[in-house]
C-alpha positions in Angstrom: -28.1 30.5 19.9 -28.4 27.6 17.7 -25.4 25.5 16.8 -24.9 24.6 13.2 -26.6 21.1 12.6 -24.1 18.2 12.2 -24.3 15.7 9.4 -22.5 12.4 8.6 -21.5 11.9 5.1 -19.9 8.4 3.6 -18.2 8.1 0.4 -16.4 5.7 -1.6 -13.4 6.0 -4.1 -10.8 4.1 -6.0 -7.2 4.6 -5.4 -5.0 6.1 -8.3 -1.6 5.0 -7.7 1.0 7.6 -8.2 3.1 10.5 -6.4 4.1 7.9 -3.8 6.1 4.6 -3.4 3.6 2.4 -1.5 -0.1 2.4 -0.5 0.9 3.1 3.3 2.8 5.9 2.0 -0.3 7.3 0.1 -2.6 6.7 3.4 -0.1 8.6 5.4 0.1 11.6 3.0 -3.7 11.8 2.8 -4.2 11.7 6.5 -1.7 14.3 7.1 -3.2 16.9 4.7 -6.7 15.7 5.8 -6.0 16.5 9.8 -4.6 19.9 8.9 -7.9 20.6 6.6 -10.3 19.1 8.8 -9.0 20.7 12.2 -9.6 24.2 10.5 -12.9 23.4 9.0 -14.2 21.6 12.2 -14.5 18.2 10.2 -13.9 14.8 11.8 -13.9 11.4 10.4 -12.4 8.0 9.6 -10.9 6.8 6.4 -10.3 3.0 5.5 -7.8 2.0 2.8 -8.4 -1.3 1.5 -5.5 -1.9 -1.2 -7.2 -0.3 -3.9 -10.6 1.5 -2.3 -11.0 4.2 0.1 -14.5 4.4 2.2 -14.6 7.3 4.6 -16.9 8.8 7.1 -17.0 12.3 7.4 -18.8 14.5 10.2 -19.4 18.1 10.4 -21.7 21.0 9.1 -23.4 20.0 5.7 -21.8 22.8 3.8 -18.4 22.1 5.2 -18.9 18.5 4.2 -19.8 19.6 0.6 -16.6 21.7 0.4 -14.5 18.9 1.7 -15.9 16.3 -1.0 -15.1 19.1 -3.6 -11.6 18.9 -2.5 -11.6 15.2 -2.5 -13.0 15.0 -6.1 -10.2 17.4 -7.4 -7.6 15.1 -5.4 -5.5 13.1 -8.1 -5.2 10.2 -5.5 -9.0 9.5 -5.9 -11.0 8.3 -8.9 -14.7 7.5 -9.2 -15.6 9.4 -6.1 -19.0 8.1 -5.2 -21.1 9.9 -2.0 -23.2 6.9 -0.5 -25.3 8.9 1.6 -25.6 11.9 4.0 -27.7 12.3 7.1 -28.3 14.6 10.1 -26.7 13.4 13.4 -27.1 14.6 17.0 -23.4 13.8 18.0 -20.1 12.8 16.4 -19.1 9.1 16.3 -15.7 10.3 15.5 -15.1 13.4 17.8 -11.7 12.2 18.8 -10.3 12.3 15.3 -9.8 15.2 12.8 -9.3 12.3 10.5 -8.5 8.6 11.7 -7.6 5.8 9.4 -6.5 2.4 8.7 -4.8 0.4 5.9 -6.3 -2.9 6.0 -3.9 -5.5 7.5 -4.5 -9.5 7.9 -4.9 -8.9 11.7 -8.1 -6.8 11.0 -9.6 -9.4 9.0 -12.0 -10.6 11.7 -13.4 -7.2 11.9 -13.8 -6.8 8.2 -15.4 -10.2 8.2 -17.9 -9.5 11.1 -19.3 -6.8 8.6 -19.5 -9.1 5.7 -16.5 -8.1 4.0 -14.4 -11.2 3.4 -12.4 -10.1 0.5 -11.9 -6.6 -0.9 -14.6 -4.0 -0.4 -17.1 -3.9 -3.1 -17.6 -0.3 -3.4 -20.8 -0.7 -5.6 -22.4 -2.7 -2.7 -21.1 -1.3 0.4 -23.7 0.3 2.7 -23.7 3.6 4.6 -24.4 1.8 7.7 -21.6 -1.0 7.1 -19.0 1.8 6.5 -20.0 3.7 9.6 -19.9 0.4 11.7 -16.9 -0.6 10.2 -15.1 2.4 10.8 -16.2 2.6 14.5 -14.8 -0.9 15.2 -11.5 -0.1 13.4 -11.3 3.2 15.2 -11.8 1.6 18.6 -8.5 -0.2 17.8 -6.4 3.0 17.1 -5.0 5.6 19.3 -7.2 8.9 18.8 -5.3 11.9 17.9 -6.3 15.7 17.6 
């Protein structure tokens, strides 16, 4: 029996403030809901929050990723949601994460700089590969969860 093919999807969005009192609180709320939804759906990934922008890698079956994106597009914390790309993958890069995430801090600046991001993430110019490699490097510093 063949397993459902896996895909990796990368998107960006702008943060729409509201509902919460801080950016960190917004990230925690998104991660909490995402972990619950993604565990049930078989989605893994990593979310990066950079003051006013999100970039995220999602992994799972294509149909599941499309359903996840439909939820994200309806989430009032996101605006200007743009899918950068989707590609088939053999294995998950973020298998330890139903949804990992980080809020950019000054201590992470060398990691962002190594990926050519010196200031804020320019969502109109960031590439699929940059987001995936940045997420891998940031996730390596964090503690995996289920």
